[in-house]
Biopython code that builds the backbone (N, CA, C, O; Angstrom):
import numpy as np
from Bio.PDB.StructureBuilder import StructureBuilder

atoms = [
    (1, "MET", "N", (20.370, 95.367, 97.006)),
    (1, "MET", "CA", (18.660, 96.050, 97.584)),
    (1, "MET", "C", (18.400, 95.415, 99.153)),
    (1, "MET", "O", (18.018, 96.157, 100.058)),
    (2, "ILE", "N", (18.648, 93.968, 99.371)),
    (2, "ILE", "CA", (18.782, 93.468, 100.450)),
    (2, "ILE", "C", (19.093, 94.255, 101.711)),
    (2, "ILE", "O", (18.355, 94.486, 102.669)),
    (3, "ILE", "N", (20.434, 94.639, 101.479)),
    (3, "ILE", "CA", (20.923, 95.953, 102.557)),
    (3, "ILE", "C", (20.184, 97.015, 102.909)),
    (3, "ILE", "O", (20.056, 97.482, 104.040)),
    (4, "TYR", "N", (19.622, 97.442, 101.736)),
    (4, "TYR", "CA", (18.926, 98.814, 102.012)),
    (4, "TYR", "C", (17.558, 98.221, 102.792)),
    (4, "TYR", "O", (17.249, 98.491, 103.953)),
    (5, "GLY", "N", (16.805, 97.338, 101.860)),
    (5, "GLY", "CA", (15.269, 96.783, 103.109)),
    (5, "GLY", "C", (15.430, 96.695, 104.657)),
    (5, "GLY", "O", (14.635, 97.034, 105.535)),
    (6, "CYS", "N", (16.970, 96.019, 104.777)),
    (6, "CYS", "CA", (16.741, 95.630, 106.035)),
    (6, "CYS", "C", (17.413, 97.014, 106.947)),
    (6, "CYS", "O", (17.256, 96.937, 108.165)),
    (7, "VAL", "N", (18.002, 98.017, 106.513)),
    (7, "VAL", "CA", (18.475, 99.405, 107.152)),
    (7, "VAL", "C", (17.080, 100.178, 106.889)),
    (7, "VAL", "O", (17.133, 101.217, 107.547)),
    (8, "ILE", "N", (16.098, 100.111, 106.333)),
    (8, "ILE", "CA", (14.667, 100.458, 106.544)),
    (8, "ILE", "C", (13.836, 100.112, 107.244)),
    (8, "ILE", "O", (12.994, 100.864, 107.735)),
    (9, "VAL", "N", (13.923, 98.772, 107.444)),
    (9, "VAL", "CA", (13.462, 98.162, 108.710)),
    (9, "VAL", "C", (13.848, 98.164, 110.011)),
    (9, "VAL", "O", (13.123, 98.305, 110.997)),
    (10, "GLY", "N", (14.712, 98.043, 109.982)),
    (10, "GLY", "CA", (15.913, 98.743, 111.646)),
    (10, "GLY", "C", (15.327, 99.879, 111.650)),
    (10, "GLY", "O", (14.806, 100.213, 112.714)),
    (11, "ALA", "N", (15.250, 100.647, 110.682)),
    (11, "ALA", "CA", (15.158, 102.247, 111.128)),
    (11, "ALA", "C", (13.795, 102.410, 111.646)),
    (11, "ALA", "O", (13.621, 103.149, 112.614)),
    (12, "GLY", "N", (12.775, 101.774, 111.080)),
    (12, "GLY", "CA", (11.110, 101.499, 111.547)),
    (12, "GLY", "C", (11.134, 101.270, 112.687)),
    (12, "GLY", "O", (10.491, 101.968, 113.470)),
    (13, "ILE", "N", (11.876, 100.237, 113.092)),
    (13, "ILE", "CA", (11.831, 99.611, 114.266)),
    (13, "ILE", "C", (12.247, 100.851, 115.509)),
    (13, "ILE", "O", (11.546, 101.080, 116.495)),
    (14, "GLY", "N", (13.582, 101.573, 115.168)),
    (14, "GLY", "CA", (14.160, 102.178, 115.700)),
    (14, "GLY", "C", (13.502, 103.368, 116.213)),
    (14, "GLY", "O", (13.682, 103.719, 117.379)),
    (15, "LEU", "N", (12.567, 104.168, 115.221)),
    (15, "LEU", "CA", (11.703, 105.124, 115.445)),
    (15, "LEU", "C", (10.433, 104.271, 116.328)),
    (15, "LEU", "O", (9.841, 105.067, 117.057)),
    (16, "LEU", "N", (10.068, 103.322, 116.395)),
    (16, "LEU", "CA", (8.947, 102.703, 117.385)),
    (16, "LEU", "C", (9.481, 103.047, 118.792)),
    (16, "LEU", "O", (8.947, 103.675, 119.706)),
    (17, "LEU", "N", (10.894, 102.353, 118.686)),
    (17, "LEU", "CA", (11.494, 102.438, 120.226)),
    (17, "LEU", "C", (12.663, 103.796, 120.722)),
    (17, "LEU", "O", (13.348, 103.838, 121.744)),
    (18, "ASP", "N", (12.574, 104.821, 119.593)),
    (18, "ASP", "CA", (12.903, 105.877, 119.835)),
    (18, "ASP", "C", (14.499, 105.939, 119.920)),
    (18, "ASP", "O", (15.095, 106.722, 120.659)),
    (19, "ASN", "N", (14.827, 105.448, 119.469)),
    (19, "ASN", "CA", (16.064, 104.907, 119.043)),
    (19, "ASN", "C", (16.490, 104.810, 117.637)),
    (19, "ASN", "O", (16.612, 103.628, 117.317)),
    (20, "VAL", "N", (16.848, 105.894, 116.375)),
    (20, "VAL", "CA", (16.079, 105.424, 115.235)),
    (20, "VAL", "C", (18.169, 104.477, 114.951)),
    (20, "VAL", "O", (18.224, 103.301, 114.590)),
    (21, "LEU", "N", (19.169, 105.098, 115.144)),
    (21, "LEU", "CA", (20.600, 105.168, 114.948)),
    (21, "LEU", "C", (20.469, 103.378, 115.424)),
    (21, "LEU", "O", (20.661, 102.555, 114.529)),
    (22, "PRO", "N", (20.218, 102.997, 116.517)),
    (22, "PRO", "CA", (20.838, 101.574, 116.584)),
    (22, "PRO", "C", (20.109, 100.843, 115.642)),
    (22, "PRO", "O", (20.648, 100.160, 114.772)),
    (23, "GLY", "N", (18.918, 100.960, 115.783)),
    (23, "GLY", "CA", (18.002, 100.503, 114.668)),
    (23, "GLY", "C", (18.476, 100.066, 113.129)),
    (23, "GLY", "O", (18.360, 99.005, 112.517)),
    (24, "VAL", "N", (19.091, 101.424, 112.758)),
    (24, "VAL", "CA", (19.882, 101.312, 111.302)),
    (24, "VAL", "C", (20.983, 100.577, 111.249)),
    (24, "VAL", "O", (21.271, 99.925, 110.246)),
    (25, "LEU", "N", (21.742, 100.608, 112.368)),
    (25, "LEU", "CA", (23.142, 99.903, 112.495)),
    (25, "LEU", "C", (22.802, 98.156, 112.776)),
    (25, "LEU", "O", (23.644, 97.354, 112.374)),
    (26, "ILE", "N", (21.674, 97.695, 113.401)),
    (26, "ILE", "CA", (21.603, 96.649, 113.487)),
    (26, "ILE", "C", (20.962, 96.171, 111.814)),
    (26, "ILE", "O", (21.211, 95.158, 111.161)),
    (27, "GLY", "N", (20.293, 97.051, 111.567)),
    (27, "GLY", "CA", (19.449, 96.538, 110.291)),
    (27, "GLY", "C", (20.541, 96.589, 108.833)),
    (27, "GLY", "O", (20.370, 96.031, 107.749)),
    (28, "LEU", "N", (21.473, 97.310, 109.205)),
    (28, "LEU", "CA", (22.783, 97.160, 108.209)),
    (28, "LEU", "C", (23.376, 95.871, 108.280)),
    (28, "LEU", "O", (23.409, 95.169, 107.268)),
    (29, "GLY", "N", (23.882, 95.451, 109.434)),
    (29, "GLY", "CA", (24.398, 94.262, 109.757)),
    (29, "GLY", "C", (23.507, 93.066, 109.666)),
    (29, "GLY", "O", (23.988, 91.984, 109.328)),
    (30, "ALA", "N", (22.155, 93.203, 109.964)),
    (30, "ALA", "CA", (21.418, 92.248, 109.235)),
    (30, "ALA", "C", (21.785, 91.810, 108.048)),
    (30, "ALA", "O", (22.220, 90.712, 107.699)),
    (31, "GLY", "N", (21.454, 93.277, 107.157)),
    (31, "GLY", "CA", (21.488, 92.730, 105.676)),
    (31, "GLY", "C", (22.809, 92.599, 105.173)),
    (31, "GLY", "O", (22.738, 92.144, 104.031)),
    (32, "TYR", "N", (24.034, 92.805, 105.537)),
    (32, "TYR", "CA", (25.293, 92.441, 105.327)),
    (32, "TYR", "C", (25.057, 90.602, 105.604)),
    (32, "TYR", "O", (25.133, 89.843, 104.638)),
    (33, "LEU", "N", (24.802, 90.116, 106.883)),
    (33, "LEU", "CA", (24.717, 88.699, 106.672)),
    (33, "LEU", "C", (23.376, 88.086, 105.863)),
    (33, "LEU", "O", (23.618, 86.934, 105.505)),
    (34, "PHE", "N", (22.355, 88.424, 105.569)),
    (34, "PHE", "CA", (21.726, 88.350, 104.857)),
    (34, "PHE", "C", (22.259, 88.115, 103.340)),
    (34, "PHE", "O", (21.979, 87.056, 102.779)),
    (35, "GLN", "N", (22.833, 88.856, 102.849)),
    (35, "GLN", "CA", (23.512, 89.060, 101.513)),
    (35, "GLN", "C", (24.545, 87.795, 101.896)),
    (35, "GLN", "O", (24.172, 86.744, 101.376)),
    (36, "TYR", "N", (25.582, 87.697, 102.578)),
    (36, "TYR", "CA", (26.685, 86.887, 102.855)),
    (36, "TYR", "C", (25.943, 85.439, 102.566)),
    (36, "TYR", "O", (26.433, 84.478, 101.974)),
    (37, "VAL", "N", (24.932, 85.523, 103.012)),
    (37, "VAL", "CA", (24.446, 84.190, 103.157)),
    (37, "VAL", "C", (23.807, 83.850, 102.107)),
    (37, "VAL", "O", (24.237, 82.716, 101.898)),
    (38, "LEU", "N", (22.983, 84.108, 101.219)),
    (38, "LEU", "CA", (21.953, 84.074, 99.987)),
    (38, "LEU", "C", (23.293, 83.777, 98.856)),
    (38, "LEU", "O", (23.237, 82.916, 97.978)),
    (39, "LYS", "N", (24.462, 84.671, 99.091)),
    (39, "LYS", "CA", (25.418, 84.483, 98.048)),
    (39, "LYS", "C", (26.425, 83.170, 97.888)),
    (39, "LYS", "O", (26.748, 82.545, 96.877)),
    (40, "LYS", "N", (26.748, 83.021, 99.105)),
    (40, "LYS", "CA", (27.213, 81.704, 99.691)),
    (40, "LYS", "C", (26.523, 80.250, 98.854)),
    (40, "LYS", "O", (27.100, 79.299, 98.327)),
    (41, "GLU", "N", (24.948, 80.591, 99.015)),
    (41, "GLU", "CA", (24.224, 79.362, 98.820)),
    (41, "GLU", "C", (24.268, 79.022, 97.285)),
    (41, "GLU", "O", (24.283, 77.890, 96.803)),
    (42, "SER", "N", (24.287, 80.229, 96.603)),
    (42, "SER", "CA", (24.289, 80.531, 94.809)),
    (42, "SER", "C", (25.643, 79.733, 94.695)),
    (42, "SER", "O", (26.185, 79.590, 93.599)),
]
sb = StructureBuilder()
sb.init_structure("model")
sb.init_model(0)
sb.init_chain("A")
sb.init_seg("    ")
for serial, (resi, resn, name, xyz) in enumerate(atoms, 1):
    if name == "N":
        sb.init_residue(resn, " ", resi, " ")
    sb.init_atom(name, np.array(xyz, "f"), 0.0, 1.0, " ", f" {name:<3s}", serial, name[0])
structure = sb.get_structure()
């Protein structure tokens, strides 16, 4: 769920900047990083 949320946020920011695909990719990477950090703490 964290990854999907970050992808949606990244796509929204990308739409604001007229570059959707880079925003989605950045959101995807951020989502994987957040998921890794949260699983490592548990």
